[in-house]
N, C-alpha and C positions, 0 to 999 in steps of 0.2 A: 560395532556398536559397544564394545565391552568397556570402553573407557569414559561413557558418559553417565550422567546422573540417573538413577533408577529409583522407584519407590522403595521405601523402606518397609517391610512387611509390618503390619499393625493389626491388632484383633479388630479395629473398626476404625475407619478413616473419619476424622472430624468433618461435619458438614459445613458448607457455606452458610447454611441457615440454622446452625446450631443456636439453641436459645441463649447459650453463654457465649461471650466474646472470645476469640482465640487470638493469638499472637502469630502472625505470619511475618517471616523475615525473607525478602526477595534478594537474590544475588543479581547483580547487574541491573539494580533497580532503575538507572537512569536511561536505560533502552526504551524505544517507543512502545514496545510491547509490555514489558514488565511495569513501567510507570502506569500504564493503563490498568493493568491488574492491581497495582497498588491502590489506585483511587477508588475502583469498583469494591475491593475488599473493605477499605475504610468507610465506604458510603453504606455498606451492609453491617456496619457496626463492629468490625473487627479492628484489633490493633495491628499496625503495619509498620515495619522497619525495613531498613535494606542497606545495602552497600554497592559501592561502584567504583572501579578502577579510574574512571575517567568522568569526574563530576563535571556538570555543565548545566544548561538552561533547564533540562528536565529535572534534574536533581534539585536545582534551586526552587523551582516551582513546587515540588513535592514538599520541601522544607518549609516554604513559605505557608503551605497548606497544613502544616502540623505533622508531617510524616518525617521521622528522623532518618538521617542517611550518613553512614560511615563512609569515609573515603578510603579506597584501597580494599584489600581483602586480608583478613587476619582472623584466626580462631576465636579471638576474644569478641568479635562482632556478635556471635551467636547469643552471648549473654549481656552485651554492653546495654541494650536498651530493655532488659528484663528477660525472664525465662520464655523461650520461643516454643510454641506448639507445632508449628509447620514451616519447614524451610522450602521455599520454591526455587528451583533452578532450571534452566533449559537443559535439553539433553547433550548439548555440546560442551557443558562443564564437566572436566575431568574428575573422576572419583577421588583423586589425590588432592583436589582443592582443599585448603586448610579449613574452611568453614563447613564444607561437606563432611570432612573428617571429624571435626568437632561436634557437628550435629548428630552423626551416627554414634559417636562414643557417648553422647548425652542422652540417646534414645529418643531424639527429635524424629518426628516423621519427615521424610524427604520427598516432596512431591514434584514430579516433572512439571514444567510449565503448560505442556498440553493436557495433562491430566486435569490441571486446574480449569482450563478452557472447556473440557468435557464436562466438568461438573456445572459450569455456568450454562452450557448449551442443554444440559438435561434438566435444569431447574425449573423450567417452565417453557411457554411458547417462545421459539427460538429461530432466528435467521442467521445461517452460516454462509458467508460469501466466500467462494473459492475460485481459482483460476490463475493464469499466469499474469495477466494484465488487468488493470482497472479495479483492483479489489478495495483499495483505500477509498478512492472517489466513489465507487458504487456503495460501499458500505456507509459512508458519510451520508450521501444522498438518501438511502433508504432510512436512516436514523432521523435525518431533517424532515423528510416527507411524513414519517410516522408522528414526529413531533407536531408538524403543521396539522396533521389530521386529528390531533388530539388523543393519540394512543399511548403517549408518554413512554417510550422505550427506554431501556438500558442500551449502552453501546460501547464497543470496544474497536477502536480504530488505530490503524498504523500511521496516524499523522494528526496533527493538531487542527481543530475544527472551530471556526469562529462560534457557531451555535452552541458549542459546549463551554463557552467562555473562554476560548482559546486552548482548551485542554484536548486530550485524546480519548477520554472516557466520559460517560454519562450514566447517571443511575436514575432509573424511573420504575414505575410499577407495571409497565406493559411489556411487550415482547423484548427479548434480548437479541440484539443485532451484533455480530461479531465478523470481524475480518479474521479468516483462518489461513494462516500462512503455510504454503507448501515447503517452504525452506526448513521446517521443522518436521521431520519425517514421521513423528507420532500423530500428525493430524489425520492420518490414514485410519487410526483407531477410533476416531470420533464419528458423530452423526449429529444431526438436528432436526428440527420440524421441517423447516423450508431451506433446502440447499439452494443458493443463487450461484450458477456456474457461468462465469463470464466468457472463458475461452481456455484453450490449453495450447501451449507450445512447449519449449524446452529449457526454460530457465532453471537454475539451481540444479544443474546436472554435471556430474563429473567433479574431478579434483579432490583435494584432501580434507575439505571441511567436514566436520562429523555429521552435519545435518544434510549435506548434499546427496542427491540421488546418483546411482550408478549409471542409469540408463534412463532414456526417455520412457521406454516401455514401463519400467519400474515405477517411475513418477505418475505416468497416466493411470496405470493399475490402481495406484493409491487414490487418484480423484475419483475413479469408478467405485472404489470401495467406500469412500465417504459419502457418495451419493446412494449406494445401495443401502447403507446404514441410516439414511435419513428417511423422513416420512414422505417427503415429495421433493422434487427438483424442478426449478425454474432455469432453464438454460437458453443461452443466445442461439438462435437458429442461424445466425449468420455464420457461425463457426461450425455448423453441421455439414459443410461442404467437404469434399474429399480433399485430403492434404496435397500440398505441392508434390510432384513427382520426385522420388529420391529421398523424401523425408520419412522420418519414423513416427509422425504424429498421427493421432487418430481423431476423426471428427467427434463433436461433442455428442451426436445421437447415439453413437456406437458406445461411448464412454457412459452414457445415462441409460444403457440398456437393462441395467439391474435394478432401475428405480421403481418403487412402488407405485408412485404417481408421477406423471411427467407432464409439464407445462413449457412453453416456449415464448421467447420474446424476440422482437427484431423488426426489420422492414420486410422480410420475406412473406409473401402472400399467404403461406401456410402457418405462420406464426400465431399462437394464440393471442398475445398482446402485440400489436402493431403500432409503430410510428409511421403515420402516413401525412402527406401534404406538408413536407418539411420546408420551411421558410427561413433559411440562413441569413444572417446579416454580419456585420462586423464585430458584434459583441457577443453572439450565441445564436441559437436556433429556436424557432417556435414551431410547433407540430401538433398534430391531432393524435390522440390515443383511441384505439379501438380495441375491443375484446371480442373476438370471434364474430366480428362483423358489426358489432354494436359500438357506437361512439361513446366513450366515457367522458370525454372533455378535451379541452385545449390546455396545452402545456407550453412551457418555454424553460430553456436552460441558459443562463447567461454566461456560459463558457463554449468558446467556439469548438468545432470539431465534431464529425460524425460520431465518434466513440463517445463523446458526452451526451449525445442523443440517446444512444443505447443505455448508457449507465442510468440517465434519468427515467428512461422507459422501464427499466428493471425496478426502480424505486416505487414507481407508481403501480406497477404490477403488484408488488408486495403490499402496498396500502390496499389495493382492490382485494387481495386475498385475505387481508386481516379485517376487512369491513370498515376501513376508515373513509373519511369524507375526501372524495377526489379533488374537488375545487380547492379546498384548503391545503391539501397536500401539494397541489400543482402551484399554488400561490407561494407557498415556503420554498419550493425548488427554484421558482423565478427569482427569488432573493438570494440564493445560495451562491457563494463566491468561490467555493472549492476548498479542500483541505490544504494545510501547508505543503509547499513544494509541488503542488499539482496544479499547473496552470496559475501560478501565484502572481497577481499583478502587484509588482514591487514599487514601481514608480515611473518617472521619466527622466530622460536625459536629452537636453536639447529639443524637447518635443517628441522624441522617439519613445515609444512604449518599452518599458523594460518588464520582462516576464521571466520567471523562473520556473522550471519543469524538471521532474524526477526522472524523465525518460532517459532510459539507459540500455534498453535492447532495441533492435531493429523495428520490431512493430510499434513500440512505444514512440520511438523517434519519428518514424514516419507519420504517425498520428499527430504528434506535436508539430510536425512542419505543415501538415494539412490544416491544422487548426490556425496555425500562424497566417497561412495564406488567405484563409476566410476573412481576416481583417482587411484585406485589400492593400496592405502595406508591403514594402520590401522586406523581406525575410532574412535576418541576420542571425546566425546561430553560433553561440559559443558552446562547443562540444568537448566534455571530458570523458573519454572512454573509462569505463568502470571495471576493474579486475582484469588482471593478465589473462586468467583462463577464459573469461567471457570474451575478452577480445580475439584471444586465439580461436575460439569457436565460431565467432561471428563477425570478424572485421569485413568480409566482403559485404554481408548484409547491411551492416552499419554504414558502409560507404554508400551503398545504393539507396539507403533510407534517407541520406542526407543530400543526394543529388538535386532534389527538387527546391532546396534552400537557395536563395539568392546569393549568399555568402555563408561561408563556414570557417570559423577559427578554431583550430584543433589545438587542445592542450595535452599534456602528457598523461598517460594512464594513471587513474587513481587506484592505488594498490590494495587498499582496503585489507591490509595485514598479509596479502600474498607476497610470495617471493617472486622477483622478475622471471620471466620466462624467455630464453634466448631466442632472439629473432622477432619477438612480439613487441611491437612499438605503435605508437599513434601514426607513424609515417606510412605504414601500411594502408590506412584509410586515405591519407593524403594521396599516395600514389595511385591508387585505385580510381579515386575520384578525378584526378588530373588526366589519367588515361581515358577515362569516360567523357572527357571534354569539358569538365567543369572548370571555369575560369576564375572563380571567386573563392576558392579554398586556399588557405595558408596554414601553416604550423607556426604557433606562437606559444612556446611552453611557458614563458614568463608571465605570471599574472599582471604585474605592473604594465608590461608592453602591451597587453591587452586593453587594459583600462585606458592607457595613453591614446591608443589607436582609436577606440571608440568615442573618447572625449573629442578627439579631432574630427571625426568623421560622422557623428550621429546626425541624423536628419529627421525632421517632424513627420516625414513619410515612411520612417522605419519601425519595425518591431524587432527588438533585440531580445532573444531568447537564450537564457543559459540553460544548458541540458546535462544531466548526469546525475548519478547517485552519490558523487564525491563532494568536495567543498566548492564546486564551481559556483553554486548559488551566491557566495560571498561576493563575487564580482558584480552581480546585479544589485545586491543590497548596498555595497560601497559606493557605486556609481549614483544610486538613487539618493543615498544620504547626502553625498557630496552636492548634487544637483539642487536638493532641497535647501542645504545650507547656503548656497550661492544664489539662492532665489531662481534658479534656472527652471 
């Protein structure tokens, strides 16, 4: 980790709550996390600027909100928008980065991204959502439920939320709710008032990325450290089971052994907060919420899938912990449509539902396929594997997770800046599925071929789900836009 950004020693670190406004300059401000920081800092009265090598929708949105963004990276950016007090960078940014060098030479404090997150979590009542899956949706649901309950939260989310005006951050006077991403190793140094722990597998492990973990054990120890440094943990009891034989995973109850106070949620009879009497339908699931045997009320989540029941249950548990009105929170969740790229209803094609989902590892893919089947339609998946290393580590599990889809169209691997690995290809998934007897899987590497095929074969009884963390979402959006333009 010697090549990553680190704090510049300073006699005293400026506070987010300083009486005088500071100027924060954010490297990579167009990223989903940095753009959320930018919005929160500006809402707290600070001056904010930033730069990004690849300007896009997020930087355009920031500029429209009055936050200046320089394109590319250059030493002059540190002074382009006036003297900078604090430069914020992720730990993956090399120390040789021209703006880091210029900031150090000018005596500007350099603050790692996770140090900024830590200050936000320490600034008052806080909820930090950790885990391998479901963080973005769960964080969004917690914030929306707290909003509905009148608790006026601030929020930091790794996705765009309609209830935030389409943004990824919200400023309020109540608890601060944050998605805490384990892909940044420094998260283990943090803690919060209430840690919500969704699950733990082995994502972001191995490889050359500066923020990746060397082993599953190292990553899970970091989860345990975050929990131990928090005042209490609310964890999903469904993930307290022993791991599959041969894996290196640890159950959540073991990872939460160092917690000061422990609460659980799930369908398990021993969970403190339980979802019972589930009533699934094509659009979502209604259920009853209990707390230690006492009925708190009825709830509904308008997103299919068992995993979304658990996410919503966690949100309602947090509302209960913070004294909010359950009925108002449940009503807000019933209207919640999900953050961007998480079971996003994109449109229709010849009557078929077009859905986009960020699912990119086996557990998420299996959950998305299960959610699609809940609609009662024929499940057609367009899957784009994400990263060569992840595919190398998990292609058999990805293939098995896709087996329950009625049809699967496989794209090439989205590299995400990784170099190809010899022998690692989407056809590994194809071959395993075919060997397993799946008759509806095919390899279609060309985007236009996929769109042409779907235009020709879409049926009103279908649900077409684009899945992956790459640019596969463009297919669903392009097909929906074409259909709308044609009046289809």
